[in-house]
C-alpha positions as CSV (number, residue, x, y, z in Angstrom):
1,X,-1.0,-34.3,19.5
2,X,2.2,-36.1,20.5
3,X,3.0,-37.5,23.9
4,X,5.1,-35.3,26.1
5,X,8.7,-36.3,26.5
6,X,10.4,-36.9,29.8
7,X,11.1,-33.7,31.7
8,X,14.8,-33.2,31.6
9,X,15.8,-36.9,32.1
10,X,19.4,-35.9,32.8
11,X,18.2,-34.0,35.9
12,X,16.7,-37.2,37.4
13,X,20.1,-38.8,37.1
14,X,21.8,-35.8,38.6
15,X,19.3,-35.8,41.5
16,X,20.0,-39.5,42.1
17,X,23.7,-38.7,42.4
18,X,23.0,-35.8,44.7
19,X,20.9,-38.0,46.9
20,X,23.5,-40.8,47.1
21,X,26.2,-38.2,48.1
22,X,23.9,-36.7,50.7
23,X,23.4,-40.1,52.3
24,X,27.1,-40.9,52.2
25,X,27.9,-37.6,53.8
26,X,25.0,-38.0,56.3
27,X,23.5,-34.6,55.5
28,X,19.9,-33.9,56.7
29,X,17.4,-32.8,54.0
30,X,16.8,-29.5,55.9
31,X,20.5,-28.7,56.0
32,X,20.9,-29.3,52.3
33,X,17.9,-27.2,51.4
34,X,18.9,-24.4,53.6
35,X,22.5,-24.3,52.3
36,X,21.3,-24.5,48.7
37,X,18.9,-21.5,49.4
38,X,16.0,-23.7,48.3
39,X,12.9,-23.7,50.3
40,X,12.2,-26.9,52.1
41,X,8.8,-27.2,50.3
42,X,10.6,-26.9,46.9
43,X,13.2,-29.5,48.0
44,X,10.3,-31.9,49.0
45,X,8.7,-31.3,45.6
46,X,12.0,-31.9,43.8
47,X,12.5,-35.2,45.6
48,X,8.9,-36.3,45.1
49,X,8.7,-35.5,41.4
50,X,12.4,-36.2,40.5
51,X,12.4,-33.0,38.5
52,X,14.4,-29.8,38.9
53,X,15.6,-26.8,37.0
54,X,19.3,-26.8,36.1
55,X,19.9,-23.9,38.5
56,X,18.5,-25.9,41.4
57,X,20.8,-28.9,40.5
58,X,23.7,-26.5,40.5
59,X,22.7,-25.0,43.8
60,X,22.4,-28.5,45.4
61,X,25.8,-29.6,44.1
62,X,27.4,-26.4,45.5
63,X,25.6,-26.9,48.8
64,X,27.0,-30.4,49.2
65,X,30.5,-29.0,48.5
66,X,30.0,-26.2,51.0
67,X,28.8,-28.5,53.7
68,X,31.8,-30.8,53.0
69,X,34.2,-27.8,53.2
70,X,32.6,-26.6,56.5
71,X,33.0,-30.0,58.0
72,X,36.7,-30.2,56.9
73,X,37.5,-26.8,58.4
74,X,35.7,-27.7,61.6
75,X,37.8,-30.9,61.8
76,X,41.0,-28.8,61.4
77,X,39.9,-26.5,64.2
78,X,38.6,-29.3,66.5
79,X,40.5,-32.5,65.7
80,X,39.0,-35.8,66.8
81,X,40.7,-36.8,70.1
82,X,40.0,-40.5,69.4
83,X,42.1,-40.2,66.2
84,X,45.3,-39.7,68.0
85,X,46.2,-36.4,66.2
86,X,47.9,-33.7,68.2
87,X,46.9,-30.1,67.6
């Protein structure tokens, strides 16, 4: 019997990119999991094992985009007063 191959190695790289972007955006793990409609336990398993299904990777990417869009729209509605911008 042959040795099992790596489980979707491209997914591990995709997860690393998602994690870097999550850190840069300062998004909490719980916020990302909730926005991606992935249970927090599943998100913990994905992070621990560095394995995920393609649909989960897609959901996580879209969740980061959604969070980013929400933050941008909130900034448009409530501009930062320290920034010197006038409404």
